[in-house]
N, C-alpha and C positions, 0 to 999 in steps of 0.2 A: 504493500500500499504506499510505499515511499517512491516518489518520482524525483529524477535528477534534472534540475533546470539550471543549465549553465554552471554546474558544479555546486549548486545549492540544493540540498535535499529537503523536500517538502513531504511531511508525513500526513497522508490523507486519512489515517485512522481517526484523526481529529478533523471533522468536516471543515472545508474551506469554501470561500466565496470568490467567485469569478465575476467581475464587473464587465458589463457589455458596453463596448464603445463602437457604435456604428458610424462609419464615415461614408454613408450612402445617402442619396436624396430620397429614397423610397422605402426605407424599412418601416414596418407596420406601426411602430410606436414612436420612435425618435428620428425617423428619416429627415434629413436636412437640418437637424438642430446643430450638428457639429460640423459647420461648413468652413471653418477656418482653423488654422493651427492654434490661434489664441483660444478659440472656443474648445477645441480638442484638449488642449493643455489644461484649461480650467476644469473641464469635466473629469479628466484623468486624475488631477490633484484632488478633487472632491471625493472621488471614489476611493482613492488611496487613503485619504484622511479618515474616511468612514470605515475603513478596515478591510478593503478588498485585498485579497492575497494575490490575485492574478487579474490582469486586464486583458480581455479578449477583443481584439480589434478586427473588424471585418469591413470589406469594401464591395461586397456583392450580396444584395438582399436575397435570401432564400425563402422568403415567405411564399405561400401558394400563389402560382401564376405570376411570379416575379419576372420582370423583364430580363432578357439576356444581356450580359455585360461582357464585352471582349476582354481577353487577357491583358491587352495593352491598356485598356481603361481601368481595369482593376489594379494593375501595377501603378498606373499614374495616380490613383487615389491613395493607395496604401503605403507606397515607398516613402513619400515625404513624412507621413505620420509616424511610421516606425522609426525612421531616422531621427526625427525631432524628439520623440518620447524617450528613446534610450539615452539621448544626450541630456535631456532635461531631468530625467529621473534615473540615474545610473543603476539603482538597485531594483528597478521595476522588473517584474516577471510578465512578459508579454506573450500572449497566445495569439496566433494568427488564424482567423476563421476563413479558410479557403479550401477549395477542392482541387486546386491547380498546383501541380508540383513546382512549376517555375516560380509562382508567387511565393510558395512556401520556401523554396531555396533562397530566393533573394532576400526575403524578410529575415530568415534565420541568419543569413550572412551579416545582416545589419544589427543583429542583437536580440531578435525575438527568440523565445525559448521553447515554445510548444506549438504543435500543429493541431488545429481543430478542423477536422474534415467531415462535412455532413454526408459525404458519399462513401465513406470507409474505403476509399481507393477505387471505387467503381467508375468514377467519371474521369479519372486520369490514371492510366496504368503505370505511371512512373512515380506516383505519390509515395507509395510505401517504400520504394527503393531510396527516394530522397530522405524520408524520415529515418530509415535505418542507417544510411550513410552519414547523416548529420547528427545521429545519436541524440535525438530529442524525443520527449514524450509525445505520444500520438493519440489523439482523441478520435474515435471512430463512432459514427452515428448510424442508427438504423433508418434506412429510407429505401424506397423502391422508386425507380424512375429518376426523374430530374426535378429540380424546383419548379419547372414549368408544368409538368404533368403528373407529379407525385400523387395528387389526390384522385387520380384514376385507378390507383393501385391499392385498394383498401379491402380486397377480398381475401380473407384468411379463414382457414378452418379453426385455427387456434393461434391467435396473434402472438402469445408468449412463446409457444412452441416454435413458431416460425422465427421469432427474434433470437431465441437461444441457438437454433441451428445456424442462423445468419452470423451471429457473433463468433460461434465456434469456428466456422470456416474462415472468417475474416481474421480472427486472432491467429490461426494456424498460418495464414499467408503472411501476416505481420512478422511472426517469428522467423519465417523463412527469409525475410528481408533484414533480419537483425535488429528489429525493433524490440527494445527491452521494456520500456514503460508504456503500457497500454491502458487507456481509460475508455469505457464504453458509455454511450449516450443512447437511451431508448428512443429518442427522437419524437418527443411529444409534438403533435401537430403535423408530423411528416408521414404521409401515406397511411393515415389513420383517421377514422371517424371520431366524433366526439365521444361516443360510448367506448370505442376501442382505447382512446387515450386514458379513460378512467379505469378500464380493465387493466391496462399496463401499470398505472400507478398503484392500483390495489395489489398487484402481484409483483411489484418492483423488487421485493426481497428475493425472488427466485433468481435474479441476476447474480446474486452473491455466490451461486454455485459455480460461476465461471472464474472465481478467484481473482478478479481484477476490480479496480476502483470504478465507481459508477457516478456519472455526472447527470444531474437533473436540471433540465432547462425548461421551466414552466412559466417564466416571467411574463405576465400580462398577455398570455396567449389566448387564442380564440376558444379553447376549451373552457376558459373561465368566463370571458365576457359574452360569448354566445350563449352559454348556459344561463347567465343572468340577464341576457338580452340588453346589454349595455355596450360599453366601449372599452378599448385598451386603457384609456385614461382613468377608468373607474375600476380597474382590476387589481389594484395594489393589495387590498385586504385579501382577496381570493388567492393572490399569489403567495402571500405570507402563510395562509392556511395550507396550501398544497406544498409549499417548501417544507413546512413542519412535518407533514405526512411523509414526504420524501425522505427526510432525515430519519424518521421512525422506521422507514422501510429499508434503510441501509445506504442511502445516498451519501457519497463522500465529498461531493462538490456541487455547489449551487451556482448556476449561471443566471445572473439577474441584471435588470436595469437599476434596481433600487437597492444599493449596497447596505445602507444603514439598517433597513428593515430586515434584510437577509442575515446580517451579522447578529442582530437581536434574536432571530429564530435559532441560530446556531448556539448562541450563549444560553438561551433558555433550555434548549434541548440538552446541552451539556450539563447544565445545573440539575435538570431533572434526573438524568441517568448517570451522573458521576459516581453515585454510590451503588 
């Protein structure tokens, strides 16, 4: 449960918080908010001060039906951000949210420490080779299809059985490429109906049988705001509830927009179960 990030060991037996930093114009909750390096720096500093252990920066929105972004455009968005943040915050642990090997390689070269791949290597057959060669932790998510068509692939006989087989195969492939530190993400909202998302959350503890760390990314997602028939802006309380359930079901890492509230979830969880 310990991952090596640029020589710094992070023990995920104690749950950690990953702050989301979207540098996209169209992300479902905060798209366009962080449109300059000054704004990006302010948001990053805020999340670090609130207790974020990792900052996850992404330049390609993967929400359902998201627009295609070329590799050149993704690199143009993310390279200046990573370069700026590692200089401004020398001790920062940056995760890069990308499914492209070249984007991962260039950002790791600049000082990022983790690859967060929504496709688990399926959208770029060089991704796992890059992760293994660069000796960085690799987050692999469960998804079928692409961000553009994933919601067409929600037909499962047993969603958790399918997910466990998926991760077993992907983890074996990762090991063949020399990837040491693997984290799995069940992919809430990706290739799943609302009811399937809650089934996965209910059975999240089954993923512990794979003997790797689990990331839970529920922050302000449609499984919350569509259930309540409101908006992402009104989904913070629901996010905190589901983050707490995730921790109780064995999640090691929470990926969130609202770091302060997630850190409080972790602290209350630890206080409750420390004895």
